[in-house]
C-alpha positions as CSV (number, residue, x, y, z in Angstrom):
1,M,110.7,53.5,87.2
2,K,107.8,55.2,85.4
3,F,104.4,53.7,85.6
4,S,103.2,54.0,82.0
5,V,99.9,52.9,80.5
6,K,101.7,50.2,78.6
7,S,103.1,48.7,81.8
8,S,99.8,49.0,83.7
9,I,97.8,47.1,81.0
10,A,100.4,44.4,80.7
11,A,100.5,44.0,84.5
12,I,96.7,43.6,84.9
13,A,96.8,40.9,82.3
14,A,98.3,38.6,84.9
15,L,95.9,39.7,87.6
16,S,92.5,39.8,86.0
17,S,92.0,36.0,86.0
18,I,90.3,36.4,89.3
19,S,87.3,38.0,87.6
20,M,84.0,36.2,87.8
21,G,82.7,34.8,84.5
22,L,86.1,33.5,83.3
23,V,86.3,30.3,81.3
24,T,86.5,27.3,83.6
25,P,90.2,26.1,83.8
26,G,90.8,23.0,81.8
27,A,87.7,23.5,79.6
28,H,89.8,24.4,76.5
29,A,93.2,23.7,75.1
30,A,95.7,26.4,75.7
31,I,96.6,28.9,73.0
32,T,100.2,29.4,72.2
33,L,101.1,32.8,70.8
34,P,104.3,33.7,69.0
35,K,107.0,35.5,70.9
36,G,107.8,39.1,70.1
37,S,105.9,41.7,68.0
38,W,103.6,40.4,65.4
39,P,104.8,40.9,61.8
40,V,102.9,42.4,58.8
41,C,100.9,39.6,57.1
42,A,102.8,38.2,54.2
43,S,99.8,36.3,52.8
44,A,96.0,36.1,53.4
45,S,96.4,32.8,55.3
46,D,99.0,33.9,57.8
47,A,98.2,33.7,61.5
48,Y,99.1,36.2,64.3
49,C,100.0,39.1,62.1
50,I,98.9,42.7,61.2
51,E,96.9,42.7,58.0
52,S,96.1,46.4,57.6
53,V,96.1,49.8,59.3
54,T,94.0,52.8,58.4
55,I,93.5,56.3,59.7
56,T,90.4,58.4,59.1
57,P,91.0,62.2,59.6
58,D,88.2,64.3,61.0
59,G,85.6,64.8,58.2
60,G,87.7,62.9,55.7
61,K,88.0,59.5,54.1
62,A,90.0,56.6,55.5
63,V,93.6,56.5,54.5
64,T,95.1,53.0,54.1
65,L,98.7,53.0,55.5
66,S,101.6,51.0,54.2
67,Y,104.3,49.5,56.4
68,G,107.6,51.3,56.0
69,A,106.1,54.0,53.9
70,S,107.5,57.6,54.2
71,G,105.2,60.4,55.3
72,S,105.6,64.1,56.2
73,A,104.3,66.4,58.9
74,A,104.2,70.1,59.6
75,A,106.8,71.4,62.0
76,N,105.6,71.2,65.6
77,A,107.7,72.4,68.4
78,E,106.0,70.0,70.8
79,V,107.1,66.9,69.0
80,I,110.6,65.5,68.5
81,A,112.1,62.1,67.5
82,G,112.8,59.5,70.1
83,K,113.8,55.8,70.0
84,A,114.6,54.5,66.5
85,L,112.2,51.9,65.0
86,A,112.6,49.0,62.6
87,G,109.4,50.2,60.8
88,R,106.2,52.1,61.0
89,W,102.9,52.6,59.2
90,S,102.4,55.8,57.1
91,S,101.4,57.1,53.7
92,T,102.7,59.5,51.0
93,D,99.3,61.1,51.3
94,W,99.8,61.8,55.0
95,T,100.0,65.6,54.8
96,A,97.5,65.9,51.8
97,S,95.0,64.0,54.0
98,T,95.4,66.6,56.8
99,L,97.0,64.1,59.1
100,G,100.2,66.0,59.7
101,A,98.9,68.8,61.9
102,A,99.6,67.0,65.2
103,G,103.4,67.0,64.3
104,Y,103.9,63.3,63.6
105,D,104.0,61.5,60.3
106,G,103.1,57.9,60.9
107,I,102.2,55.4,63.6
108,F,103.9,52.4,65.2
109,V,101.5,49.4,65.8
110,D,102.8,46.8,68.2
111,A,100.7,43.7,68.7
112,H,102.2,41.0,71.0
113,Q,101.5,38.7,73.9
114,A,100.6,40.7,76.9
115,N,103.0,38.8,79.1
116,D,104.6,35.3,79.3
117,F,101.8,33.9,81.5
118,V,98.5,34.6,79.6
119,P,97.6,34.2,75.9
120,W,96.2,37.7,75.7
121,V,97.1,40.1,72.9
122,Y,98.2,43.6,73.7
123,V,97.9,46.1,70.9
124,D,99.6,49.5,71.3
125,V,99.7,52.5,69.0
126,E,102.3,55.2,69.2
127,P,103.0,58.2,66.9
128,T,106.2,58.3,64.8
129,L,108.5,60.9,63.3
130,G,110.6,59.7,60.5
131,T,112.0,56.3,61.5
132,S,111.7,57.0,65.3
133,L,109.0,57.2,67.9
134,A,107.5,60.7,68.3
135,V,107.9,62.0,71.8
136,Q,107.0,65.1,73.7
137,A,109.7,67.8,73.4
138,S,109.1,68.8,77.0
139,N,109.4,65.3,78.4
140,K,111.0,62.6,76.3
141,S,109.7,59.9,78.6
142,Y,106.3,60.2,77.1
143,A,105.0,59.6,73.6
144,A,103.6,62.6,71.6
145,N,99.8,63.0,71.6
146,L,97.9,61.0,69.1
147,D,95.3,63.1,67.2
148,K,92.0,62.5,69.1
149,N,90.0,63.4,66.0
150,A,91.6,60.8,63.7
151,A,90.1,57.3,63.9
152,I,92.5,54.4,63.9
153,G,91.6,51.0,62.4
154,I,93.7,47.9,62.9
155,K,92.9,44.5,61.3
156,L,94.7,41.5,62.8
157,H,94.8,37.8,62.0
158,I,94.2,36.1,65.4
159,G,95.0,32.5,64.6
160,S,93.1,30.0,66.8
161,I,91.8,32.7,69.2
162,K,88.1,32.9,69.8
163,T,87.6,36.2,71.4
164,G,85.9,36.5,74.8
165,V,86.2,40.2,75.3
166,T,88.3,43.2,74.1
167,F,89.0,46.0,76.5
168,G,91.3,48.9,76.5
169,V,91.9,52.7,76.1
170,G,90.1,54.6,73.4
171,Q,86.8,56.4,72.6
172,D,84.0,55.1,70.5
173,V,85.8,51.9,69.9
174,S,84.1,48.9,68.2
175,T,85.4,45.5,67.2
176,T,84.4,43.4,64.2
177,Q,85.3,39.7,64.0
178,K,85.1,37.4,60.9
179,D,86.2,33.9,60.0
180,A,86.7,33.6,56.2
181,G,88.3,30.5,54.7
182,G,89.5,29.4,58.1
183,V,91.3,32.7,58.8
184,A,90.0,34.5,61.9
185,T,90.4,38.3,61.9
186,I,89.4,41.1,64.2
187,L,89.1,44.8,63.3
188,I,89.6,47.3,66.1
189,D,88.4,50.7,65.2
190,G,88.2,53.9,67.3
191,Y,89.7,57.1,68.5
192,P,92.6,57.9,70.9
193,T,91.6,59.4,74.3
194,T,93.4,61.5,76.9
195,V,94.8,59.4,79.7
196,P,95.9,60.8,83.1
197,V,99.2,58.8,83.4
198,A,100.3,57.8,86.9
199,G,103.9,58.1,88.1
200,S,103.5,55.3,90.6
201,T,100.8,53.1,92.0
202,K,100.3,55.3,95.0
203,D,99.0,58.1,92.6
204,C,96.1,55.8,91.7
205,T,94.4,55.9,95.1
206,G,93.0,58.7,97.2
207,T,92.0,62.2,96.3
208,A,95.6,63.7,96.4
209,G,97.2,61.7,93.6
210,K,98.5,63.7,90.7
211,A,99.0,62.6,87.1
212,V,102.6,63.0,85.8
213,A,101.3,63.6,82.3
214,L,98.1,63.8,80.1
215,V,98.7,61.8,77.0
216,N,96.4,60.9,74.1
217,Q,96.7,57.1,73.7
218,F,95.1,54.1,72.0
219,Q,95.5,50.5,73.3
220,S,93.5,47.3,73.3
221,V,93.8,43.9,75.0
222,I,92.2,40.9,73.2
223,V,91.2,38.2,75.7
224,P,90.3,34.7,74.3
225,Q,87.5,32.6,75.6
226,N,88.9,29.3,74.3
227,D,91.8,29.1,76.8
228,P,91.9,28.3,80.6
229,L,93.2,31.8,81.3
230,G,90.7,33.5,79.1
231,F,87.4,35.3,79.7
232,G,84.0,33.9,78.6
233,V,80.4,33.9,79.5
234,E,78.6,30.7,78.4
235,G,76.8,31.5,75.1
236,G,78.6,34.8,74.6
237,S,79.4,35.9,71.1
238,G,82.8,37.5,71.9
239,N,81.8,40.7,70.3
240,L,82.1,42.6,73.6
241,Y,84.1,45.7,74.1
242,V,84.7,47.8,77.2
243,G,87.0,50.8,77.3
244,S,88.0,53.7,79.5
245,N,90.6,56.4,80.0
246,G,91.5,55.2,83.5
247,T,94.3,52.6,83.3
248,C,95.3,52.0,87.0
249,K,92.8,49.2,87.5
250,L,91.8,48.5,83.9
251,S,90.9,44.9,83.5
252,T,88.5,42.4,82.1
253,P,84.8,43.0,83.0
254,V,83.1,40.9,85.7
255,W,79.9,39.0,85.1
256,N,77.9,37.8,88.1
257,A,75.7,35.0,86.7
258,E,73.6,34.9,89.9
259,S,72.7,38.5,90.2
260,K,73.0,39.1,86.4
261,H,75.1,42.2,86.9
262,F,77.9,43.2,84.6
263,S,80.6,45.4,86.1
264,Y,83.8,47.1,85.0
265,T,86.5,49.0,87.0
266,S,89.2,51.4,86.2
267,A,91.1,54.2,88.0
268,A,93.5,57.1,87.5
269,P,95.1,59.8,89.5
270,A,92.5,62.2,90.9
271,L,94.2,65.4,89.9
272,S,95.8,67.0,86.9
273,P,99.7,67.3,86.8
274,D,99.6,70.8,88.4
275,G,96.9,69.7,90.9
276,S,94.4,72.4,89.7
277,K,91.8,70.2,88.2
278,T,90.0,66.9,88.9
279,N,90.6,64.3,86.2
280,K,87.3,63.1,84.6
281,G,86.7,59.7,83.4
282,F,84.4,57.7,81.0
283,Y,83.4,54.2,80.2
284,H,82.4,52.9,76.8
285,A,80.7,49.5,76.5
286,V,79.5,47.8,73.3
287,I,77.3,44.8,73.8
288,S,75.7,42.8,70.9
289,F,72.0,42.1,70.9
290,A,72.9,38.4,71.0
291,D,74.9,38.9,74.2
292,A,72.1,41.1,75.8
293,K,69.8,38.1,75.3
294,T,72.4,35.8,76.9
295,Y,73.2,38.0,79.8
296,W,69.8,39.4,80.7
297,G,67.3,37.5,78.7
298,L,66.3,40.6,76.7
299,A,63.8,39.4,74.1
300,K,63.9,42.9,72.7
301,P,67.3,44.4,73.0
302,Q,66.0,47.6,71.3
303,D,64.5,48.4,74.7
304,A,67.9,48.6,76.4
305,A,67.5,52.2,77.4
306,T,64.6,51.3,79.7
307,A,65.4,47.6,80.3
308,L,68.9,48.2,81.8
309,V,69.9,50.2,84.8
310,V,73.4,51.8,84.5
311,S,75.1,52.8,87.7
312,I,78.4,54.7,88.3
313,I,79.7,53.7,91.8
314,T,82.3,56.2,93.1
315,S,84.1,57.0,96.3
316,A,82.6,59.5,98.7
317,G,82.2,63.0,97.4
318,G,82.6,62.1,93.7
319,S,80.7,62.4,90.5
320,T,77.7,64.7,90.9
321,A,77.3,65.3,87.2
322,A,78.1,62.0,85.6
323,I,75.9,61.1,82.6
324,A,74.9,57.7,81.3
325,T,73.4,57.2,77.9
326,V,72.2,53.9,76.3
327,S,71.5,53.4,72.6
328,A,70.5,50.4,70.6
329,K,71.0,50.2,66.9
330,N,72.7,48.1,64.2
331,N,72.4,45.0,66.5
332,F,74.5,46.5,69.2
333,I,73.8,48.2,72.5
334,T,76.2,51.1,73.2
335,I,76.6,52.4,76.8
336,D,78.5,55.6,77.5
337,T,79.0,57.0,81.0
338,T,80.9,60.2,81.1
339,N,82.2,63.0,83.5
340,F,82.7,60.9,86.6
341,D,85.5,61.9,89.0
342,F,88.7,59.8,89.4
343,P,90.5,58.3,91.3
344,D,88.2,55.3,91.1
345,A,84.8,54.3,89.8
346,K,82.9,51.2,88.8
347,L,80.4,50.8,86.0
348,D,77.6,48.5,86.9
349,I,74.9,47.3,84.4
350,G,71.9,45.3,85.6
351,L,68.3,44.5,84.5
352,N,65.7,47.1,85.6
353,P,63.4,45.2,88.1
354,S,60.4,47.2,86.7
355,Y,61.0,46.1,83.1
356,N,58.7,43.3,82.1
357,G,59.7,42.8,78.5
358,S,56.5,44.3,77.1
359,S,56.1,47.8,78.4
360,A,58.5,49.6,76.2
361,G,59.1,50.1,72.5
362,P,56.8,50.5,69.5
363,E,55.8,46.8,69.6
364,A,54.6,46.9,73.3
365,T,50.9,47.2,72.3
366,A,48.8,44.6,70.4
367,T,50.6,42.4,68.0
368,S,48.1,42.4,65.2
369,E,45.5,44.7,63.6
370,A,42.7,42.4,64.8
371,A,43.9,42.8,68.4
372,K,44.1,46.5,68.0
373,A,40.5,46.6,66.7
374,T,39.2,44.8,69.7
375,A,41.1,46.7,72.3
376,T,38.8,48.8,74.6
377,S,39.2,52.5,75.0
378,A,40.2,52.0,78.6
379,A,42.9,49.5,77.6
380,A,44.2,52.0,75.0
381,K,44.4,54.8,77.6
382,A,46.2,52.5,80.0
383,N,48.7,51.6,77.4
384,Q,49.4,55.2,76.6
385,K,49.9,55.8,80.3
386,I,52.4,53.0,80.4
387,K,54.3,54.4,77.4
388,A,54.4,57.8,79.1
389,N,55.8,56.4,82.3
390,V,58.4,54.4,80.4
391,S,59.6,57.4,78.5
392,K,60.3,59.2,81.8
393,T,63.6,58.5,83.5
394,S,65.0,59.8,86.8
395,T,68.2,59.6,88.7
396,I,68.6,58.7,92.4
397,T,71.6,58.8,94.7
398,C,72.5,55.6,96.6
399,V,75.1,55.2,99.4
400,K,76.9,52.3,101.0
401,G,79.3,53.4,103.6
402,K,81.7,55.8,101.9
403,L,80.6,54.7,98.4
404,T,78.2,56.7,96.4
405,T,76.4,55.7,93.2
406,K,74.0,57.5,90.7
407,V,71.3,55.2,89.3
408,S,69.3,56.3,86.3
409,G,66.2,54.6,84.9
410,V,62.4,54.6,84.6
411,K,62.0,53.4,88.1
412,P,65.6,53.3,89.4
413,V,66.4,51.2,92.4
414,C,69.6,51.1,94.5
415,P,72.0,48.2,94.0
416,K,72.0,45.4,96.6
417,G,73.6,46.7,99.8
418,Y,72.9,50.4,99.0
419,T,70.3,52.7,100.4
420,K,68.6,55.7,98.8
421,K,70.1,59.0,100.0
């Protein structure tokens, strides 16, 4: 039996309830989702349905797709037709919009309950060719590659779900939630990413595991907070997204309220299918300013780059060139960590112990012109020194047994239990 991304995400849906930070069982009424794949919304008030799907080609404008519409694609020897479908999303402008170069002419969007035991919503996107799934000509067991340069947008009606977190497989993914006229919706927007697919669970551990295929994929799992089996941090907005390209251990994040650390784990086979290269991974986290205040008490979330310490914890010998970037704009903090080595790694986000809430950012000096006028020369120089120190970041290596982590920050410190190498 092949161990696909689809089966791995569905499997973790039943296992991730052990994560810290989950909604207390019994705190909310259970959510009952419909059985089977969600239909296309027939009216604006329908619940649990797909309202719209768009694709935005590289450098182009968003193309609104229609369900059941016919499209066309350029001949591509790598893509052939697979299993027949009842319907798919496409457009008569598919080729004109430069969407056909990858060899498929539409996409199949399947939203359904992740499994029979949790009210989580699994959203999967696969390429189509005519009225069938598009599969790889060299291996019909795997879907054809989605175009990594074409953004996919999926808007769902989510009924009574109040989202706690959305996690999944994709790059630069963001979510937008709205409640208009009593109809709750979520828009998932992002790009497919290359996933090292495992042939079995044993390929997900150790440094000798090989991927059976590298496939460009796009999936999401929506986890409610208003259900005993959901995920939620008290006071959280639900506008939280975490994604990666490692699917072996992909699950909900973990929030430790005592230490105020936020962590996320995923894994993938260490090596490429031919064993010649080490598979590289990434994490992408989007945290709203409101959640940053709830989690870490950040009065000024714009200071996230200096206020937060981002660590990538890997097994021994891994990730010497991993990079972490933190940006804050449009009321969201975006954290990207890239280029770490598989098979396994953990993203850890915590508050920088040296951050005092007033030593970073353009508002860190006096709060009024009068205060500025009365500031002494010595104070002004000291303030400039503080600013200079804040702008400087460094990276240290920390070890704990066989585990190694890189910590970046203004005054980086090793996580609890780790020592500086």
